[in-house]
C-alpha positions, 0 to 999 in steps of 0.5 A: 288336168293341173299345172304345177306353178312351183312352191307346191301350187297346183292350178286346174289347167281349165281355170287358167286364162293366161300366163304372163312373163314378168321379165324383171318388170312390169311392162305397161301402166295398165298391167301394173294397175291391174296387179295393184288392184288384185293385190288390194282385193286379195286376189294374189298369191306367191308359188314359191319364195323365190323372185317371181318370173311370171304371173298366172292369171285364173278364174273359177266357174263362178267369176272369181279371178286370181293372180298367182305369181311363180318363180317359174319362167312363162316358157316353161309353164307354157310348155308344161301346159302344151304337154297336158293338153297335147297343143303345140 
C-alpha cells in the first residue's frame, strides 16, 4: 500500500518508520541535529509548497533513510495509514 504525503509525493507504507509532528518548531536538540544531518546528507525532500507540519522518516530495504517534510498534519497522515492497514 501507499501513503500520499502531499504535493504529489507517494510513499510505500512498508518503508515508513514514523510520522513526527513539527508543531511549528523542532522540540528537542536531538531532533534538530538529526534533521540538520539529514539535510547535509541530501536525505530530505519537501512534499508540497506550504509550511511543513510534520516529517516522515522512511527507509528502503537497503538501509538508506529519507526524511520527507509534509504540509499535511501528522494526525491526518497517521489516520490515512490506519485506514490502509486496518489498525486503529
